C-alpha atoms as a printed R data frame, in Angstrom:
    type eleno elety resid chain resno       x       y       z
1   ATOM     1    CA   UNK     A     1 106.671  80.424 157.406
2   ATOM     2    CA   UNK     A     2 104.993  84.000 158.222
3   ATOM     3    CA   UNK     A     3 101.363  84.963 157.660
4   ATOM     4    CA   UNK     A     4 100.229  88.475 157.848
5   ATOM     5    CA   UNK     A     5  96.414  89.094 158.308
6   ATOM     6    CA   UNK     A     6  94.318  91.621 159.068
7   ATOM     7    CA   UNK     A     7  91.912  94.061 158.324
8   ATOM     8    CA   UNK     A     8  91.998  97.852 156.752
9   ATOM     9    CA   UNK     A     9  88.881 100.035 157.059
10  ATOM    10    CA   UNK     A    10  88.861 103.250 154.723
11  ATOM    11    CA   UNK     A    11  86.652 105.995 153.686
12  ATOM    12    CA   UNK     A    12  83.917 104.471 151.412
13  ATOM    13    CA   UNK     A    13  84.408 107.413 148.919
14  ATOM    14    CA   UNK     A    14  88.054 106.075 148.309
15  ATOM    15    CA   UNK     A    15  87.025 102.602 147.897
16  ATOM    16    CA   UNK     A    16  87.778 102.562 143.826
17  ATOM    17    CA   UNK     A    17  91.307 104.631 144.132
18  ATOM    18    CA   UNK     A    18  92.115 102.054 146.950
19  ATOM    19    CA   UNK     A    19  91.285  99.026 144.760
20  ATOM    20    CA   UNK     A    20  93.515 100.602 142.053
21  ATOM    21    CA   UNK     A    21  96.385 100.937 144.446
22  ATOM    22    CA   UNK     A    22  95.889  97.283 146.021
23  ATOM    23    CA   UNK     A    23  96.068  95.641 142.727
24  ATOM    24    CA   UNK     A    24  99.038  97.151 141.479
25  ATOM    25    CA   UNK     A    25 100.608  96.386 144.873
26  ATOM    26    CA   UNK     A    26  99.689  92.855 144.851
27  ATOM    27    CA   UNK     A    27 101.045  92.461 141.010
28  ATOM    28    CA   UNK     A    28 104.459  93.890 142.115
29  ATOM    29    CA   UNK     A    29 104.616  92.065 145.576
30  ATOM    30    CA   UNK     A    30 103.691  88.864 143.654
31  ATOM    31    CA   UNK     A    31 106.970  88.881 141.635
32  ATOM    32    CA   UNK     A    32 109.035  89.352 144.916
33  ATOM    33    CA   UNK     A    33 111.363  86.444 146.015
34  ATOM    34    CA   UNK     A    34 110.160  84.504 149.122
35  ATOM    35    CA   UNK     A    35 106.161  85.703 148.588
36  ATOM    36    CA   UNK     A    36 103.968  82.708 148.718
37  ATOM    37    CA   UNK     A    37 100.809  84.793 148.953
38  ATOM    38    CA   UNK     A    38  99.745  88.404 148.842
39  ATOM    39    CA   UNK     A    39  95.718  89.401 148.524
40  ATOM    40    CA   UNK     A    40  93.776  92.018 149.150
41  ATOM    41    CA   UNK     A    41  89.760  91.532 149.425
42  ATOM    42    CA   UNK     A    42  87.180  93.867 149.882
43  ATOM    43    CA   UNK     A    43  84.905  92.460 152.439
44  ATOM    44    CA   UNK     A    44  81.618  91.672 150.817
45  ATOM    45    CA   UNK     A    45  79.199  92.891 153.829
46  ATOM    46    CA   UNK     A    46  81.244  95.949 154.990
47  ATOM    47    CA   UNK     A    47  81.856  98.640 152.730
48  ATOM    48    CA   UNK     A    48  85.343 100.201 153.199
49  ATOM    49    CA   UNK     A    49  86.589  97.173 154.751
50  ATOM    50    CA   UNK     A    50  89.329  95.248 152.951
51  ATOM    51    CA   UNK     A    51  91.086  92.009 154.203
52  ATOM    52    CA   UNK     A    52  94.613  91.192 153.666
53  ATOM    53    CA   UNK     A    53  96.387  87.713 153.815
54  ATOM    54    CA   UNK     A    54 100.070  87.341 152.877
55  ATOM    55    CA   UNK     A    55 102.436  84.329 153.258
56  ATOM    56    CA   UNK     A    56 105.877  84.674 153.311
57  ATOM    57    CA   UNK     A    57 108.917  81.999 153.149
58  ATOM    58    CA   UNK     A    58 110.882  83.748 155.901
59  ATOM    59    CA   UNK     A    59 111.353  87.151 157.895
60  ATOM    60    CA   UNK     A    60 114.284  88.311 155.614
61  ATOM    61    CA   UNK     A    61 111.773  88.015 152.612
62  ATOM    62    CA   UNK     A    62 109.055  89.887 154.543
63  ATOM    63    CA   UNK     A    63 111.972  92.706 155.422
64  ATOM    64    CA   UNK     A    64 112.801  92.909 151.720
65  ATOM    65    CA   UNK     A    65 109.077  93.453 151.112
66  ATOM    66    CA   UNK     A    66 108.581  96.289 153.405
67  ATOM    67    CA   UNK     A    67 111.886  97.899 152.093
68  ATOM    68    CA   UNK     A    68 110.565  97.453 148.319
69  ATOM    69    CA   UNK     A    69 110.240 100.662 146.391
70  ATOM    70    CA   UNK     A    70 106.356  99.762 145.605
71  ATOM    71    CA   UNK     A    71 105.707  99.473 149.315
72  ATOM    72    CA   UNK     A    72 106.615 102.976 149.683
73  ATOM    73    CA   UNK     A    73 104.546 103.951 146.742
74  ATOM    74    CA   UNK     A    74 101.586 102.269 148.507
75  ATOM    75    CA   UNK     A    75 102.280 103.513 151.790
76  ATOM    76    CA   UNK     A    76 102.196 107.284 150.577
77  ATOM    77    CA   UNK     A    77  98.931 106.404 148.478
78  ATOM    78    CA   UNK     A    78  97.394 104.975 151.741
79  ATOM    79    CA   UNK     A    79  97.307 108.311 153.486
80  ATOM    80    CA   UNK     A    80  94.825 109.551 150.903
81  ATOM    81    CA   UNK     A    81  92.036 106.700 151.566
82  ATOM    82    CA   UNK     A    82  90.893 107.752 154.901
83  ATOM    83    CA   UNK     A    83  92.009 104.934 157.019
84  ATOM    84    CA   UNK     A    84  89.666 104.686 159.749
85  ATOM    85    CA   UNK     A    85  91.446 101.622 161.275
86  ATOM    86    CA   UNK     A    86  94.209  98.967 160.475
87  ATOM    87    CA   UNK     A    87  94.318  95.860 162.443
88  ATOM    88    CA   UNK     A    88  97.036  93.585 160.830
89  ATOM    89    CA   UNK     A    89  98.970  90.901 162.808
90  ATOM    90    CA   UNK     A    90 101.999  88.708 162.288
91  ATOM    91    CA   UNK     A    91 101.854  84.803 162.635
92  ATOM    92    CA   UNK     A    92 105.114  82.726 162.999
93  ATOM    93    CA   UNK     A    93 103.899  79.586 161.688
94  ATOM    94    CA   UNK     A    94 105.819  76.037 162.453
95  ATOM    95    CA   UNK     A    95 103.448  73.476 160.266
96  ATOM    96    CA   UNK     A    96 100.814  73.314 157.758
97  ATOM    97    CA   UNK     A    97  98.778  70.520 156.883
98  ATOM    98    CA   UNK     A    98  95.710  70.493 154.684
99  ATOM    99    CA   UNK     A    99  92.015  70.728 156.235
100 ATOM   100    CA   UNK     A   100  90.156  67.623 156.538
């Protein structure tokens, strides 16, 4: 399994536009084969900060996601959000178990 997690900080004046674009991206991505989870969340204490969390069955599924038409549309939209920082990492997970 592959996990993608991180933070994207944008111009606070563009938050409403970013929410609309992220919601559409989430909807489209949830329909992709190999997508186990795909979530954008606003940070509740930091205006303009969004958290991203993704789970993918494989690198192949992730590669197909990056090549999807809705990814190109979203990336183009992101160019207008005044990105201040993007800190996103990929984790390769070898085991998963419940907490507690």
